[in-house]
VMD Tcl script that draws the C-alpha trace (Angstrom):
set ca {
  {-6.41 -16.34 11.13}
  {-4.68 -16.18 7.36}
  {-1.97 -13.29 7.43}
  {-2.57 -10.73 4.78}
  {1.08 -10.81 3.46}
  {1.37 -14.36 2.73}
  {1.69 -15.16 -1.08}
  {2.46 -18.39 -3.23}
  {5.92 -19.15 -3.44}
  {6.07 -19.84 -6.65}
  {5.25 -16.50 -7.20}
  {8.35 -13.66 -8.13}
  {8.09 -11.02 -5.66}
  {7.94 -7.28 -7.96}
  {8.86 -4.48 -6.08}
  {5.45 -3.27 -5.14}
  {4.71 -6.59 -3.55}
  {7.56 -6.96 -1.30}
  {6.77 -2.98 -0.45}
  {3.35 -4.36 0.88}
  {4.54 -7.10 2.64}
  {6.85 -5.50 4.22}
  {3.94 -3.00 5.90}
  {1.72 -6.03 6.43}
  {4.46 -7.68 8.85}
  {5.23 -4.06 10.71}
  {1.66 -3.81 10.82}
  {1.02 -7.76 12.34}
  {3.99 -6.45 14.92}
  {2.08 -3.13 15.91}
  {4.07 -0.81 14.07}
  {3.00 2.36 13.77}
  {2.10 5.44 11.02}
  {3.05 3.15 8.04}
  {4.12 4.18 4.67}
  {5.00 3.48 1.12}
  {6.63 5.76 -0.44}
  {7.09 5.48 -4.53}
  {11.19 6.73 -4.87}
  {11.62 5.29 -8.17}
  {11.15 8.19 -10.17}
  {13.42 10.42 -7.57}
  {15.84 8.92 -6.74}
  {18.13 5.50 -7.43}
  {18.53 4.30 -4.24}
  {15.47 2.19 -4.78}
  {12.11 1.84 -5.75}
  {9.94 2.12 -2.55}
  {10.71 2.66 0.65}
  {8.54 1.25 3.90}
  {8.83 3.34 7.01}
  {7.30 2.64 10.26}
  {7.82 3.87 13.69}
  {8.12 1.51 17.05}
  {7.68 1.90 20.44}
  {10.62 0.88 21.42}
  {13.93 -0.88 20.38}
  {12.91 -4.59 20.77}
  {9.67 -4.04 18.97}
  {11.52 -2.34 16.27}
  {14.19 -5.79 16.31}
  {11.10 -7.92 16.29}
  {10.05 -6.60 13.14}
  {13.43 -6.67 11.13}
  {13.47 -10.19 12.18}
  {10.54 -11.21 10.91}
  {10.70 -9.33 7.84}
  {14.25 -11.33 7.13}
  {12.22 -14.81 7.89}
  {9.42 -14.35 5.93}
  {11.65 -13.12 3.10}
  {13.69 -16.49 3.17}
  {10.83 -18.31 2.55}
  {10.70 -16.82 -0.92}
  {14.22 -17.33 -1.25}
  {14.68 -13.10 -0.89}
  {17.61 -12.07 1.01}
  {18.78 -8.68 2.57}
  {21.44 -6.94 0.70}
  {22.66 -5.24 4.20}
  {21.46 -3.63 7.51}
  {22.67 -1.29 9.72}
  {21.46 -0.28 13.36}
  {20.06 -3.29 14.38}
  {22.18 -3.04 17.74}
  {21.04 0.18 18.40}
  {17.78 0.14 16.99}
  {16.63 3.40 17.14}
  {16.69 3.31 13.31}
  {17.00 0.63 11.23}
  {17.47 0.28 7.77}
  {17.25 -3.01 6.02}
  {17.97 -3.04 2.47}
  {16.42 -5.63 -0.11}
  {17.85 -3.38 -3.00}
  {14.93 -2.65 -4.84}
  {12.76 -1.81 -1.08}
  {14.64 -0.46 1.54}
  {12.55 -0.66 5.06}
  {12.94 1.99 7.52}
  {12.46 1.24 11.36}
  {12.38 4.17 13.90}
  {12.00 4.53 17.28}
  {9.41 7.97 17.19}
  {12.17 10.31 17.72}
  {14.67 9.41 15.13}
  {11.64 9.48 12.87}
  {10.36 12.64 13.77}
  {14.25 14.19 13.76}
  {14.74 12.85 10.25}
  {11.71 13.26 8.97}
  {11.73 10.97 5.68}
  {8.42 11.75 4.42}
  {9.43 15.74 4.41}
  {12.54 14.45 2.56}
  {10.91 12.48 0.04}
  {7.98 14.64 -0.13}
  {7.68 14.43 -4.06}
  {7.43 10.67 -4.03}
  {3.82 9.10 -4.12}
  {2.75 7.43 -1.03}
  {1.30 3.86 -2.09}
  {-1.65 2.32 -0.04}
  {-0.88 -0.84 1.23}
  {-3.95 -1.48 3.15}
  {-6.59 -4.64 1.68}
  {-10.03 -2.56 1.17}
  {-12.15 -4.07 3.67}
}
mol new
graphics top color blue
foreach p $ca { graphics top sphere $p radius 0.5 }
foreach p [lrange $ca 0 end-1] q [lrange $ca 1 end] { graphics top cylinder $p $q radius 0.2 }
display resetview
């Protein structure tokens, strides 16, 4: 089955396309509660946040590893990563897009969707 997040390599990805690819990778890795927030109008940090939850640290690390692998295929490398070893909240910074991978407990504690509640949610699933 062809993956939905595969794009032609010669195409340059914009911020929104990267965020959608991150969401689809997370979905393929069985992440839960995947949300993309467009934060560029409410923050100088990034254009988009991708937020999702995983059931355990191994799953969160697997999502992080897969995102990094897929982005390298496009010549896109992360600026930084935090929390990978403990894997309760993994933050991966791609400059214009920041990926937040949470265990359930940390996601509810930090509640980024509430904190960034003024940011619009972006649909990322392909319509059937």
